[in-house]
C-alpha positions as a Python dict, from the first residue, in 0.01 Angstrom:
ca = {
    (1, 'X'): (0, 0, 0),
    (2, 'X'): (-207, 306, -105),
    (3, 'X'): (68, 546, -81),
    (4, 'X'): (220, 370, -400),
    (5, 'X'): (-115, 367, -593),
    (6, 'X'): (-139, 721, -514),
    (7, 'X'): (177, 786, -630),
    (8, 'X'): (180, 582, -972),
    (9, 'X'): (-172, 841, -1050),
    (10, 'X'): (-163, 1127, -903),
    (11, 'X'): (-146, 1448, -1113),
    (12, 'X'): (-239, 1768, -1155),
    (13, 'X'): (-220, 1969, -1423),
    (14, 'X'): (202, 2053, -1450),
    (15, 'X'): (249, 1685, -1389),
    (16, 'X'): (55, 1634, -1666),
    (17, 'X'): (346, 1854, -1846),
    (18, 'X'): (617, 1737, -1737),
    (19, 'X'): (510, 1366, -1819),
    (20, 'X'): (446, 1523, -2181),
    (21, 'X'): (773, 1649, -2145),
    (22, 'X'): (949, 1345, -2061),
    (23, 'X'): (823, 1105, -2317),
    (24, 'X'): (854, 1406, -2570),
    (25, 'X'): (1269, 1357, -2496),
    (26, 'X'): (1269, 991, -2432),
    (27, 'X'): (1230, 959, -2844),
    (28, 'X'): (1580, 1152, -2859),
    (29, 'X'): (1674, 941, -2569),
    (30, 'X'): (1619, 625, -2654),
    (31, 'X'): (1878, 494, -2894),
    (32, 'X'): (2125, 629, -2651),
    (33, 'X'): (1952, 380, -2397),
    (34, 'X'): (2016, 111, -2634),
    (35, 'X'): (2366, 204, -2709),
    (36, 'X'): (2401, 179, -2245),
    (37, 'X'): (2545, 470, -2279),
    (38, 'X'): (2211, 588, -2064),
    (39, 'X'): (2160, 471, -1736),
    (40, 'X'): (1855, 410, -1460),
    (41, 'X'): (2045, 478, -1149),
    (42, 'X'): (1889, 336, -818),
    (43, 'X'): (1838, 619, -729),
    (44, 'X'): (1542, 755, -1014),
    (45, 'X'): (1739, 959, -1194),
    (46, 'X'): (1906, 921, -1535),
    (47, 'X'): (2307, 923, -1586),
    (48, 'X'): (2561, 858, -1880),
    (49, 'X'): (2706, 557, -1943),
    (50, 'X'): (2932, 409, -2201),
    (51, 'X'): (2992, 666, -2395),
    (52, 'X'): (3293, 610, -2601),
    (53, 'X'): (3261, 672, -2965),
    (54, 'X'): (3086, 933, -2906),
    (55, 'X'): (3246, 1294, -3007),
    (56, 'X'): (3294, 1590, -2790),
    (57, 'X'): (2966, 1776, -2954),
    (58, 'X'): (2763, 1423, -2917),
    (59, 'X'): (2891, 1439, -2569),
    (60, 'X'): (2781, 1721, -2469),
    (61, 'X'): (2348, 1691, -2662),
    (62, 'X'): (2393, 1386, -2458),
    (63, 'X'): (2476, 1552, -2045),
    (64, 'X'): (2247, 1810, -2196),
    (65, 'X'): (1938, 1544, -2276),
    (66, 'X'): (1959, 1389, -1892),
    (67, 'X'): (2037, 1696, -1705),
    (68, 'X'): (1635, 1812, -1855),
    (69, 'X'): (1509, 1497, -1817),
    (70, 'X'): (1736, 1476, -1386),
    (71, 'X'): (1545, 1797, -1390),
    (72, 'X'): (1184, 1718, -1517),
    (73, 'X'): (1195, 1413, -1243),
    (74, 'X'): (1283, 1644, -1014),
    (75, 'X'): (1057, 1835, -1063),
    (76, 'X'): (822, 1552, -1064),
    (77, 'X'): (882, 1353, -786),
    (78, 'X'): (883, 1745, -580),
    (79, 'X'): (531, 1829, -729),
    (80, 'X'): (376, 1404, -667),
    (81, 'X'): (535, 1456, -338),
    (82, 'X'): (326, 1817, -298),
    (83, 'X'): (11, 1649, -489),
    (84, 'X'): (-42, 1378, -233),
    (85, 'X'): (74, 1594, 72),
    (86, 'X'): (-228, 1838, -61),
    (87, 'X'): (-439, 1534, -79),
    (88, 'X'): (-429, 1392, 307),
    (89, 'X'): (-475, 1758, 409),
}
């Protein structure tokens, strides 16, 4: 139980910066979520859903959003893990 709570409350400047980048990006991603073009995977990452109706440029832009989001999530998960390990030492 303690670890689960720590995961949601641990913070440092890097974690806050990553969360802010992700929050800012969400405004661009929201319409794609609403149309089912973006999906949340059970692995903690975003993937492309049904992109029917999107042109090549829009698909490329969506792929860039997904890549940026997943890179930030990967960094966030690693940073949270490092912070948790540091807090138990």
